N, C-alpha and C positions, 0 to 999 in steps of 0.2 A: 752687484759684486759676486753674489753666489753663482749666477749664471756665468760670469766671466771666469771665475775660479774653476768651475766644472769644465768649461771648454778648454782651459789651459791644461788641466789634468789629462783629458782625453787626447789632446794633441801630443803630449809627452809620451803617453802609453803607445800611441800609434807609431811614433818615431822609434821607440825602443823595440817594439815588436818587429819592425821592418829590419832592424839591425842585428837582432839577436840570432845566434845560431846555437844548436844543441849538439853536443857530442854524445852519441849513443854508446860509446865505449865498444864492448864486444858485440852489441846488438847490430842487426842489419836492417835498415829501413828501406831497403830496395836498391841501394847503391853499394859501392865498395865500402868495406869497413874503414871508418875514419873520414868518409866523405861528409860534407855538410849537407843538411836537409833544409830546404827553404820552406817557409810557411807563407801562404797567401790567404788573404781575407776575402770571402765571397758572400754575397747576399743570398738569401733563400731562393729568390727568383732565378739568380744565375746558376745556383747549384741544381735546381730542378730542371733547368733547360739543358744542362750538361748530361744529367742522368736519364732524361726521357728520350726514347728513340724517335727518330723522325719517320712518320708513316704517311705515305701518300695514298689517296683514295681515287679510284676511277669510277665515275658514275655511268650507268647505262640504263636504257629503257627496255622493257620486255613488251613485245607486241602482243596485244590481246588475241585470244583464240576465238575465231568466229563460232557462233552457236551451232551452225549447221555442221561444223567439223567434229562436234562432240557425239554425233550419231554413230554408234558402234554396232555393227552386225555381229552375229554369233560366229561368223567366219568371213574372212576377207575374200572378195571376188578374185583377188590375185592368186589365191591358193586353189582355185577351182581347176582341176585337171580333167575330170570326167564330167559330162553333163548328167543331170538328174535322170534323164530318160535312159542314158547308157547304163547307169547304175541299176535302174529298174529292170531293164532288159537282161542284165547279167544275172538277175535273180529269177525272173519268170517272164514268159512272153505276155503280150497284151491279152487281157481277158475280154470276153464279150458277154458280161453278165446279163445283158438284156435278153439274150437268147436262152438263159437259164442253164447253160452248160459250161462247166469249167474247161472243157476241152475245145470249145469254139474260140477261134482266134480271128480277129479282124485286123489284118496286117495293114489295111489302108487307113482306117480311122482310129485304131488302137482301142483301148478299153473305154468303158463309159465313165471312167473316173476323171472327167474333165469339167472344169468350172469355167464359166465365162462371165465377165463383168462382175456384178454383185452377187455371185453365186458360187456353189460348189457342187460336186457330184462324187459319189463314192458307191461303187458297185451298181451304178446306174440310177441311184436315188438322188434326184436334184434337190438342192436346198438354196434358199435365198438369204441374203444378208452379207455381213462383212466379217463376222466372227464365228468360227466353226470349231467345234470340239469333236475329237475322235476318241471313243472309248473302245479299245480293241482287245480281243481275247488273245492271251498268250499262254493259256493253260497247256498241260502236257498233251492233250488230244490234238493240239495244233501241229504236232509232229507227224500226224497221219499222212501217209503218202497218197498221191493221186492214183488213178486207175493204172496209169502207165508206170508207176513206181519211180518217177523222176523228180517230182516236186512235192513238198509238204504243203499242208494248208497254210502254214505260216509263210512259206516262200511266196505263195500266190497272194495272200492277203497283204503282206508287206509290200510287194510290188505294186498292188493296186492302191495302197495307201500312199506310197511315194508319188505315184502319178496323180492322184487326187490333189495332193498338196502342191505339186509342181504346177498344176493348172490354175491355181488360185491367182487372182489379181494381186499385183504387188502391193496394193493398198489394203488388202485383207489381212486378217490375223487368224492364227490357228493355235490349238493346244492338243497335244497327243498324250493320252493316258493308256498305259498297257496294264492289264489286270490278269491275275490268276488267283492264287490264294490271297494275295495282297494286290495293291495297285501302286504304280509308279508314274509320276508325271515326268515325261522325257526331259523337259528343260526346266524342271523345278516347279514347285507348287505356287499357284496364284499368278502364273506368268503367261501372258499372251506373247506369241512369237509373230513378228511381222513377216509377211510372205515375200521377202526379198529373195533375189536369186541365190545369194550366199547362204541365207538361212535354210532355204529349201535343200540345198546341197548338203549342208551339215545334218539336216534331219535324215536325209537318205543314208548318209554314212553312219549316223548314230544308230539307226534301226538295224543295221547289219550286225551290231554287237549283241542283240538280244536273242535268247533262245527260249522256246516254250518249256514250261515246267509248272507243276502245281495243279490246283483245282480251279473251278470256274465260279468266281464270286465277284460280280460286277458292281455291287453297291459301293464299295470303297472308291471305285473309279468315279462314280457319280458324285460322291461327297467332295472329291477334289475339284471336279468341274463346276459344281455349284458354288464353290468359294471364289471363282473368278469374278473380277470386277473391272470393267463392265461384264455383264453376263453374256452368254452365248446367244447367237441368233438361231443356231440349229445345232443339234447333237446327233452324231452317228454312233450307234451301238452295234458292234459286230460280235458274233459268237459262233462256235461250231457245236455247242452242247446245250445242256439243260441246266436251269438254275434251281435254287430252293424255291418252294412254292410262294413264299412271301415276298419275293423280289419285286414283282410288278407293283404291288401295293406300296412298298417302301419307296420305290422310284417315284410313284405318283405323289406321295406325300411330300417329297422334296421339291417337286415341280409345281407347287400350288401358287407361289407368289406371282410369278409371271409364267404363263404356260409356254414353255419352250418346246418346239416340235422335236421329237426324238425319232429319227429314222433308223429302223432296225434291219439288220442283215443276218440271216441264218445261213451259214456256210457249210455245205456238205450235209451228210446224213448222220445223226447221232447213232450210237452203238446198237440200240434196239428200237423196235417199233413204238413201244410205250414212251421212251425218251424222245423219239422223233415227234410224236404227237404233242407231248407236253411242251417241247421246245417251240414248235410252231405256234401253239396257242399262246404261250407266254410272250413271244416276240410280237405277235399280232396285237396282243392286249397292250403292251407297252407303247407301241406306235399309236394305237387308237386312243388311248388315254391322253396322249399329248398332242394329237392332231398331226402326227407324223405318218410316214409311209413304211411299208414292210416289203422285203423281197427275200426269196429263198433261192440261193445259188446252189444248184444241185450238182452232185458228182455223177458222172455217167461213165460207162465203159468205153474203151477205145473204138 
């Protein structure tokens, strides 16, 4: 009986609600004043459906990037306008350091800074391996002009360095550190650069931005090179001046773990005879302590 009575009451209320209209008087419920407003009864589900916007989604797949496509050179080959050799020639002509004279030019074979296969060469000093480090003097004395007054020591050294790197096998790696009062790794500390054509060109262009300045302190350059992992197969050390007397011993102490050959180049003549003798002895000693080779590239008159 209770259930029947409840159903009857709900039915009556529903009928009344459907028939009742409300007069809002002076209020406006969205129509004209005096119009009737109808009420409708909706379930929660129907109300949510009316309020929720309809959104359509389109699915798509992203193709995976192949691993080999992630190899990024320091410079794209497509940006190469001048060859490395043309850039080197624009700085200084080919040297022939094997003859010991900065004014000797071998137009046929070029400089001795050519590497083949698993090797490298810088100022005529050959080295074996796949990873080569260049520690190059950029102190103020590298602004010294040659006998003809046309090229500085830095012009000629930079040109030879560019050619040496350009001749490396594409599977080789190199690192360049320039030093004076301090040292700077050209492409960042602890980084080996692969000898791709684009990286060689970027190296040549980057070296054009450096100018000699400061004193001659190579130890900081060696500290950067000895942080490289894996380590170098060979190191080239080039200078045109004399170091502090403790430099050979400090370099030797850093090279104890695995004896890496250090090939040393003395470029030109230091300012006075005492410095010249000291520089020769130091560079020979650094090379001998490491099992490397030494060369003196002399400046001569025209």
